[in-house]
C-alpha positions in Angstrom: 53.0 91.2 40.9 56.6 90.7 42.1 58.1 93.4 44.3 60.6 95.7 42.7 64.1 95.3 44.0 65.6 98.5 45.5 67.8 100.4 43.2 71.4 99.8 44.5 72.6 103.2 43.3 69.8 105.0 45.1 70.3 102.8 48.2 74.1 103.7 48.3 73.3 107.4 47.9 70.8 107.3 50.7 73.2 105.5 53.0 75.9 108.0 52.0 73.6 110.9 52.8 73.3 109.5 56.3 77.0 108.7 56.5 77.9 112.2 55.5 75.9 113.5 58.5 77.6 111.0 60.8 81.0 111.9 59.5 80.2 115.6 60.0 79.1 115.1 63.5 82.2 113.1 64.3 84.5 115.8 62.8 82.8 118.6 64.7 82.9 116.8 68.0 86.5 115.7 67.4 87.7 119.2 66.6 85.9 120.7 69.6 87.4 118.0 71.9 90.9 118.1 70.5 91.4 121.8 69.6 88.6 123.6 71.4 87.8 125.5 68.1 85.3 125.4 65.3 87.9 125.2 62.6 86.3 125.2 59.2 89.5 124.4 57.4 90.2 121.3 59.5 86.5 120.3 59.4 86.7 120.4 55.6 90.0 118.5 55.5 88.4 115.6 57.4 85.1 115.5 55.5 85.8 116.6 51.9 85.5 114.2 49.0 89.1 114.7 48.1 90.1 113.3 51.5 87.6 110.5 51.3 88.8 109.5 47.8 92.1 108.3 49.4 90.1 105.4 50.6 87.9 104.8 47.6 84.9 106.5 45.9 83.6 109.1 48.4 80.0 108.1 48.1 81.0 104.5 48.9 83.0 105.6 52.0 80.1 107.7 53.3 77.7 104.8 52.5 79.8 102.5 54.6 79.6 104.9 57.5 75.8 105.2 57.0 75.5 101.4 56.9 77.3 101.0 60.2 75.3 103.8 61.8 72.0 102.3 60.7 72.8 98.7 61.7 74.9 99.3 64.9 74.5 102.9 66.0 76.5 106.1 66.5 79.4 104.8 68.6 80.4 101.9 66.2 80.2 104.4 63.3 82.4 106.8 65.2 84.8 104.0 66.0 85.0 103.0 62.3 85.8 106.6 61.4 88.4 106.9 64.1 90.1 103.6 63.0 89.8 104.0 59.3 90.0 107.7 58.5 91.6 109.5 61.4 95.1 108.2 61.0 95.5 109.6 57.5 93.8 112.9 58.5 96.3 113.3 61.4 99.2 112.5 59.0 98.0 115.1 56.5 97.4 117.6 59.3 101.1 117.3 60.3 102.2 117.9 56.7 99.9 121.0 56.6 101.5 122.3 59.8 105.0 121.9 58.3 103.9 123.5 55.1 104.4 120.4 53.0 102.3 119.6 50.0 
């Protein structure tokens, strides 16, 4: 009997579940390191689906983080987040500080 291929939708969701945890850890460490606070508003701004949707489907973005984590480890996953997501987060944070939409 041939082996059943893994369901690609389920695989993406599983990778996204891991990626979400990695993104959350990155955000918490980043906020503690840069602000010294446990700021829930900024944590949400960096991890929410509406932010991630600026880069593509949120599940796909979290899945990509999960893939990097699973194949290369935490530091490469953090480096990916810092390179790909952090610049837009910082730009949006500046706008929030100025009270712009």
